[in-house]
Backbone as CSV, one residue per row, in Angstrom:
resi,resn,N_x,N_y,N_z,CA_x,CA_y,CA_z,C_x,C_y,C_z
1,MET,106.799,62.148,94.235,106.404,63.446,94.741,105.090,63.860,94.086
2,ARG,104.188,64.385,94.900,102.873,64.827,94.410,102.772,66.341,94.487
3,VAL,102.317,66.956,93.402,102.184,68.412,93.325,100.774,68.750,92.868
4,LEU,100.162,69.684,93.571,98.840,70.190,93.206,99.005,71.549,92.546
5,VAL,98.395,71.726,91.382,98.380,73.015,90.689,96.973,73.580,90.836
6,ILE,96.896,74.778,91.397,95.601,75.450,91.562,95.600,76.701,90.692
7,HIS,94.686,76.721,89.730,94.476,77.896,88.890,93.312,78.670,89.497
8,GLY,93.503,79.960,89.695,92.483,80.786,90.333,91.451,81.350,89.384
9,PRO,90.779,82.420,89.830,89.628,82.963,89.120,89.955,83.465,87.713
10,ASN,89.035,83.203,86.833,89.047,83.654,85.439,90.060,82.939,84.552
11,LEU,90.858,82.058,85.120,91.839,81.355,84.299,91.179,80.317,83.391
12,ASN,89.946,79.957,83.679,89.192,79.098,82.773,88.909,79.801,81.443
13,LEU,89.091,81.120,81.397,88.835,81.889,80.180,90.107,82.177,79.377
14,LEU,91.224,81.562,79.782,92.470,81.786,79.048,92.290,81.406,77.581
15,GLY,92.966,82.141,76.733,92.853,81.930,75.290,91.874,82.886,74.651
16,GLU,90.906,83.359,75.430,89.950,84.339,74.917,89.946,85.613,75.743
17,ARG,90.403,85.554,76.989,90.427,86.726,77.869,91.754,87.464,77.719
18,GLU,91.719,88.663,77.235,92.891,89.529,77.111,94.152,88.773,76.655
19,PRO,94.126,88.212,75.450,95.290,87.448,74.987,96.567,88.280,74.898
20,GLU,96.422,89.593,74.752,97.602,90.453,74.708,98.312,90.507,76.068
21,VAL,97.605,90.161,77.126,98.189,90.140,78.472,98.527,88.712,78.894
22,TYR,97.596,87.781,78.667,97.725,86.423,79.205,98.121,85.372,78.164
23,GLY,98.236,85.772,76.917,98.590,84.820,75.872,97.367,84.175,75.249
24,ASP,97.613,83.366,74.242,96.498,82.761,73.519,96.292,81.284,73.839
25,GLN,97.071,80.755,74.778,96.890,79.351,75.158,95.687,79.196,76.077
26,THR,94.975,78.105,75.909,93.844,77.795,76.780,94.350,77.086,78.040
27,LEU,93.512,77.020,79.033,93.890,76.325,80.266,94.180,74.845,80.002
28,PRO,93.382,74.129,79.219,93.743,72.739,78.915,95.108,72.600,78.234
29,GLN,95.462,73.550,77.374,96.779,73.507,76.736,97.897,73.717,77.757
30,ILE,97.679,74.637,78.683,98.665,74.870,79.749,98.778,73.637,80.628
31,ASP,97.650,73.063,81.005,97.679,71.853,81.832,98.405,70.710,81.130
32,ALA,98.262,70.612,79.807,98.957,69.560,79.061,100.473,69.757,79.124
33,GLN,100.918,70.996,79.050,102.357,71.263,79.150,102.876,70.962,80.554
34,ILE,102.081,71.291,81.555,102.452,70.969,82.940,102.547,69.453,83.101
35,ALA,101.561,68.730,82.577,101.552,67.262,82.679,102.753,66.647,81.979
36,GLN,103.123,67.191,80.813,104.273,66.677,80.073,105.562,66.849,80.881
37,LEU,105.770,68.030,81.446,106.973,68.249,82.246,106.939,67.396,83.506
38,ALA,105.784,67.260,84.118,105.661,66.419,85.311,106.075,64.987,85.009
39,LYS,105.678,64.502,83.852,106.059,63.148,83.444,107.579,63.039,83.313
40,GLU,108.193,64.032,82.676,109.650,64.044,82.524,110.360,64.079,83.873
41,LEU,109.789,64.837,84.821,110.384,64.979,86.147,109.966,63.864,87.104
42,LYS,109.131,62.957,86.599,108.603,61.846,87.400,107.825,62.338,88.630
43,LEU,106.957,63.313,88.386,106.100,63.876,89.423,104.652,63.488,89.138
44,ASP,103.892,63.319,90.193,102.453,63.095,90.083,101.792,64.454,90.281
45,VAL,101.145,64.979,89.227,100.567,66.315,89.282,99.073,66.250,89.006
46,ARG,98.335,67.014,89.788,96.896,67.192,89.571,96.650,68.686,89.450
47,ALA,95.849,69.096,88.465,95.527,70.508,88.267,94.031,70.724,88.425
48,VAL,93.686,71.815,89.121,92.293,72.205,89.322,92.162,73.706,89.073
49,GLN,90.949,74.141,88.810,90.678,75.563,88.629,89.442,75.923,89.425
50,HIS,89.535,77.028,90.179,88.402,77.504,90.966,88.273,79.014,90.820
51,ASN,87.035,79.469,90.706,86.775,80.902,90.674,86.494,81.471,92.054
52,SER,86.167,80.638,93.017,85.812,81.154,94.338,86.950,80.975,95.344
53,GLU,87.107,81.974,96.185,88.163,81.977,97.195,88.022,80.800,98.151
54,GLY,86.804,80.515,98.581,86.585,79.422,99.525,87.001,78.079,98.963
55,ALA,86.764,77.851,97.682,87.165,76.584,97.056,88.686,76.456,97.020
56,ILE,89.372,77.574,96.806,90.838,77.549,96.818,91.345,77.242,98.217
57,VAL,90.754,77.850,99.226,91.126,77.562,100.617,90.891,76.089,100.929
58,ASP,89.758,75.549,100.504,89.467,74.130,100.734,90.506,73.230,100.058
59,GLU,90.905,73.565,98.831,91.936,72.781,98.129,93.257,72.820,98.893
60,LEU,93.625,73.997,99.381,94.866,74.128,100.147,94.811,73.289,101.422
61,HIS,93.709,73.349,102.134,93.569,72.543,103.355,93.707,71.058,103.050
62,ALA,93.041,70.605,102.007,93.086,69.183,101.646,94.480,68.773,101.170
63,ALA,95.206,69.689,100.557,96.529,69.377,100.001,97.518,68.956,101.074
64,ARG,97.370,69.461,102.270,98.358,69.165,103.317,98.443,67.682,103.633
65,ALA,97.386,66.938,103.355,97.377,65.504,103.662,97.831,64.644,102.480
66,SER,97.860,65.212,101.281,98.090,64.385,100.095,99.193,64.861,99.158
67,TYR,99.689,66.075,99.335,100.639,66.639,98.381,101.914,67.107,99.078
68,ASP,102.977,67.155,98.288,104.274,67.609,98.796,104.511,69.087,98.505
69,ALA,103.788,69.630,97.531,103.934,71.038,97.157,102.692,71.474,96.383
70,VAL,102.499,72.795,96.346,101.382,73.385,95.607,101.934,74.501,94.728
71,ILE,101.445,74.554,93.499,101.695,75.682,92.610,100.368,76.409,92.489
72,LEU,100.363,77.684,92.837,99.120,78.449,92.920,99.203,79.717,92.084
73,ASN,98.251,79.870,91.170,98.038,81.144,90.500,96.762,81.705,91.097
74,PRO,96.891,82.595,92.087,95.697,83.101,92.760,94.941,84.169,91.980
75,GLY,95.420,84.544,90.795,94.734,85.570,90.016,94.565,86.832,90.845
76,ALA,93.428,87.473,90.703,93.177,88.723,91.422,93.151,88.545,92.940
77,TYR,92.942,87.326,93.422,92.986,87.099,94.870,94.367,87.395,95.452
78,THR,95.372,87.423,94.608,96.736,87.737,95.028,96.780,88.997,95.878
79,HIS,95.976,89.960,95.532,96.108,91.305,96.060,95.303,91.585,97.328
80,TYR,94.405,90.670,97.710,93.587,90.971,98.888,93.068,89.745,99.642
81,ALA,93.398,88.544,99.226,92.801,87.338,99.815,93.618,86.841,101.012
82,TYR,93.386,87.485,102.131,94.092,87.096,103.352,93.701,85.700,103.807
83,ALA,92.507,85.250,103.471,92.104,83.882,103.818,92.979,82.865,103.080
84,ILE,93.325,83.148,101.841,94.222,82.264,101.090,95.619,82.320,101.696
85,ALA,96.087,83.512,102.029,97.406,83.638,102.670,97.441,82.865,103.986
86,ASP,96.393,82.981,104.787,96.338,82.250,106.056,96.347,80.743,105.831
87,ALA,95.637,80.282,104.810,95.614,78.850,104.498,97.002,78.362,104.082
88,ILE,97.690,79.138,103.265,99.050,78.769,102.848,99.951,78.650,104.072
89,ALA,99.866,79.628,104.958,100.702,79.618,106.165,100.395,78.427,107.064
90,ALA,99.166,77.959,107.021,98.733,76.906,107.936,99.041,75.488,107.466
91,ILE,99.235,75.278,106.174,99.277,73.894,105.689,100.634,73.218,105.811
92,GLY,101.702,73.965,105.960,102.992,73.355,106.223,103.670,72.668,105.048
93,ILE,103.241,72.965,103.833,103.946,72.457,102.642,104.271,73.659,101.757
94,PRO,105.323,73.559,100.943,105.688,74.714,100.121,104.646,75.029,99.046
95,VAL,104.372,76.320,98.925,103.457,76.821,97.900,104.227,77.825,97.064
96,PHE,104.132,77.664,95.738,104.811,78.538,94.798,103.769,79.389,94.091
97,GLU,103.879,80.699,94.224,102.957,81.636,93.580,103.400,81.844,92.138
98,VAL,102.481,81.728,91.198,102.804,81.959,89.790,101.790,82.903,89.152
99,HIS,102.288,83.621,88.150,101.442,84.491,87.334,101.942,84.429,85.902
100,LEU,101.027,84.415,84.967,101.382,84.406,83.550,102.006,85.736,83.128
101,SER,101.412,86.830,83.584,101.903,88.162,83.212,102.894,88.667,84.261
102,ASN,103.627,89.689,83.885,104.558,90.320,84.826,103.758,91.313,85.665
103,VAL,103.306,90.867,86.817,102.434,91.699,87.651,103.141,92.964,88.122
104,SER,104.453,92.943,88.211,105.207,94.126,88.653,105.215,95.241,87.614
105,ALA,104.894,94.915,86.382,104.881,95.909,85.307,103.468,96.338,84.935
106,ARG,102.497,95.947,85.749,101.099,96.262,85.439,100.572,97.345,86.370
107,GLU,99.273,97.427,86.525,98.661,98.458,87.355,99.208,98.394,88.781
108,PRO,99.267,99.543,89.456,99.847,99.567,90.808,99.228,98.561,91.784
109,PHE,97.907,98.347,91.726,97.294,97.417,92.684,97.774,95.987,92.465
110,ARG,98.192,95.661,91.250,98.657,94.299,90.955,100.077,94.045,91.466
111,ARG,100.759,95.062,91.890,102.138,94.922,92.365,102.210,94.468,93.812
112,ILE,101.064,94.383,94.459,101.009,93.972,95.862,100.476,92.554,95.945
113,SER,101.228,91.691,96.619,100.777,90.313,96.830,100.700,90.054,98.325
114,VAL,99.507,89.706,98.788,99.366,89.352,100.205,99.724,87.896,100.446
115,VAL,99.873,87.105,99.372,100.241,85.697,99.543,101.750,85.475,99.454
116,ALA,102.475,86.361,98.783,103.918,86.178,98.593,104.686,85.955,99.897
117,PRO,104.390,86.677,100.970,105.176,86.482,102.197,105.077,85.082,102.806
118,VAL,104.046,84.328,102.458,103.901,82.979,103.022,104.185,81.885,101.993
119,CYS,104.608,82.286,100.796,104.948,81.321,99.749,106.446,81.018,99.765
120,ALA,106.796,79.849,99.236,108.201,79.462,99.115,108.911,80.293,98.056
121,GLY,108.163,80.807,97.085,108.722,81.628,96.025,107.629,82.105,95.106
122,ALA,107.986,83.032,94.217,107.018,83.581,93.263,107.687,83.729,91.906
123,ILE,106.951,83.376,90.862,107.449,83.461,89.494,106.358,84.110,88.649
124,SER,106.714,85.167,87.917,105.712,85.824,87.077,106.350,86.367,85.812
125,GLY,105.501,86.533,84.808,105.910,87.199,83.598,106.402,86.309,82.477
126,PHE,106.364,85.011,82.653,106.904,84.100,81.651,105.831,83.264,80.968
127,GLY,104.584,83.691,81.044,103.508,82.919,80.444,103.446,81.532,81.062
128,VAL,103.188,80.518,80.242,103.096,79.151,80.743,104.393,78.716,81.419
129,HIS,105.508,79.310,81.015,106.796,78.925,81.612,106.872,79.287,83.093
130,SER,106.048,80.222,83.546,105.992,80.499,84.991,105.593,79.233,85.740
131,TYR,104.595,78.518,85.224,104.175,77.260,85.845,105.279,76.212,85.759
132,LEU,105.918,76.130,84.605,106.938,75.101,84.395,108.168,75.359,85.277
133,LEU,108.543,76.609,85.426,109.643,76.956,86.325,109.283,76.614,87.780
134,ALA,108.056,76.882,88.161,107.610,76.550,89.517,107.595,75.040,89.723
135,LEU,107.212,74.292,88.713,107.212,72.836,88.815,108.633,72.312,89.011
136,ARG,109.562,72.890,88.279,110.969,72.504,88.460,111.459,72.862,89.871
137,ALA,111.061,74.004,90.363,111.449,74.416,91.720,110.851,73.467,92.757
138,ALA,109.612,73.099,92.566,108.966,72.165,93.503,109.668,70.812,93.506
139,ALA,110.126,70.386,92.338,110.800,69.089,92.230,112.119,69.076,92.988
140,ARG,112.726,70.223,93.166,113.996,70.309,93.874,113.771,70.392,95.354
């Protein structure tokens, strides 16, 4: 089974950007934990990070031909990126929305996800474990 992990905007700054909200782990450290669990689950995982909405849409389009599932942290695009939601709906493979922080306990605008209705599920608030839980869900 092949799984694509897409990290959205500003996640390249993890470890230095608002550690009180997002934790102190860097993106490479998170990717290493994802890779370790993928190995245990016998999954082939590739992780990418993009700051632009169009690049995320392009990754989603390409994933339909090569992957069985996608784990997506759309970052702030969660709240208004209808192009990403449309891409998820169009590709025909399960996409799991993840967030490091508990978006439901944050600012009111963060409580709205335009991608959630087209995702197979959403996991938030568990730091890196949000990704790991989504990886386990994808494996099932």
